[in-house]
N, C-alpha and C positions, 0 to 999 in steps of 0.2 A: 848313541842309540838307546842307552838305558833310559835316558830322560824321555825319549819318544814313547817307549813302552809304558812308562808311568803316566805320561800325558794321555795316552789312549785309554788306560784303565780309568783314570779320573774323568775323562770325557764320557765314558759309559755311565758313570754315576750321575754326571750332569745331564745326561739325556733322560733320566728317569722323571724328573719333574715335567719335562716337555711331553713325555708320553702320558703322564697323568692329566695334564692340561688338555691334550688332544682328545681324551675321552669325553670331555664336556662340549665338544663341537657337535653340532646337530647334523644328522644325516650320514650318508655313506662316507663322506670325507673323514669322519672320525675313525671309521674302521680302517681305511687305507692309510691314514696318517699314523695311527698307533702302530700298525704293521710296519710302515716304513721306518719309524723311529726304532722299533724293536730290531729290525734287520740291520739298521745302521749300528746299533749297539753291538749286535752279534759280529759285525764286520770288524769293529774296533777290538773285540775280544780275540778274534782270529789273528789280527795283525799284531796285537801286543804280544801274544804267545809266539807268533812266528819270529818277530824281531828278537825276542828274548832267547829263543832257541837258535836261530840262524847265526846270530852274532855272539852267542854265549854270554849274553848280558842279562844277568838277573840281579835283582836287588831285594833286600829284606822288605822294603816298602812294597815293591811289586808283588812279591810272594804273599805278603799279608793282604794287600788290597784287592788283588785279582779275584780270589774266590768270594770276597765280600761283595764286590761289584756284581759278580754273576748272581749271587743269591738275592741281592737287592732287586736286580732286574727281574728275575723269575718271580719273586714274591710279589713285587708291585704289579706285574702283569696279571698274575693269578687273582690277587685281591681286587684289582680294578675290574677285571672281567666278571668276577662274582658280583661285585657291587652294581655293575651295569647290565646284569643278566645276560652276559655273553657266555657265561658258564652257569648252568642252572640245573635244577633237579638233583638227581643222585650224583651227577658228575661233580658237584660241589665237594662230595666226599673224597673223590680222587685228588682234588686240589688241596684239601685239608691234609690228606696223607702226605702229599709231596711237601707241603710247608712244614709239617711236623718233623718229617725226616730231615729236612735241611737244617732246621734249628737243632735237632738232637745230634746230628753228625757234627755240626759246627761246634757245639758244646763239648762233645767227646774229643774232637781234634784239639780244642783249646786245653782241655784237661790233660791230654796226653803230651801236648807240647811242653807243659810245665814239667813233665817227667822226662823230657827229651826223647819221646817216643813218637815216631812218625807213622802214619798209616798211609800207604801209597794208594792212589786212586786206581781202582780196578778197571779192566776193559769193559766189564758189564756196567759199571757206574758211568763210564763214558757213553755207552749206548743208551743208558737211561737218560742222560742229559740231552743227547741228540734227539731222542724220542720226545722229550719234553719241549724242546725248541720247535720241532715240527708241529707238535700239538698246539703250542701257543701261537705259532704263526697262522695256522688254519683258523684257530678260534678268534684271533685278532681280526682277521678279514671277515670271518663269520658270514652273516647274511648278505654282506656286500659283495661276496664272491659271485662270479658268473653262474647262472643257473645250472650249467653243466657240471659244475664242481660242487659236490656236497661238503663244503668246508666245515660246517658245524659237526656233521657226522664223522668226518675224518678226524677232526680235532678232538672230539669226545673219545673216539676209539683210541687214538694215540695217547691221550691223557690217561685213560684207564690202564693202557699197557705200561706207560711210564710209572703210574702209581704202583702197579704190581712189581715192576722191577725195583722201584723205590723201597718197597717193603723188604724185598730180598737183599738188596745191597745194604740197606740200613741195618738189617740183622747181621750181615757179614761184618760190617764195621763194628757193631756192638760186640759181637763175639770176639773179634780181634782185640778190641779195647778192654774187654773184661779180664783178659790175661794180665793186664797191667794194673788192675785195681786191687 
């Protein structure tokens, strides 16, 4: 089972170039295809975590690659949506806040790992991630959503809420990490 969890993690990384390519397709197909690839990547994330927990099968490789795969997926989706004007105006600032926090916390975790210090993921950080995923899903569908669903407005709101939580949880991690510096 351990190999299956690792395969799912790596498949998530391999889906990223497909998602990038889908942005270049013309019309609404691009919106729905990027969304479908993003959801598929999310499903692999769920199942690799489920398999690892359910069968108590963890590996150093999986523990290392899973958060990298998550950050690559989120960062790619954010950057591509900014590049293709699916995230625009002041909402770009929310995307930048999220990206900066992801890199800063990753660097902090790496630094602390050298000191053999772990920082557990908080429940608030899990909520932040959930909010980010919802935001990105709505923004990926964007203007291709049915008229009754204000996908861009919902996505923008959720992205700002995630950015606010990002600042708070990032500060939390920094404060915990500073004790070891």
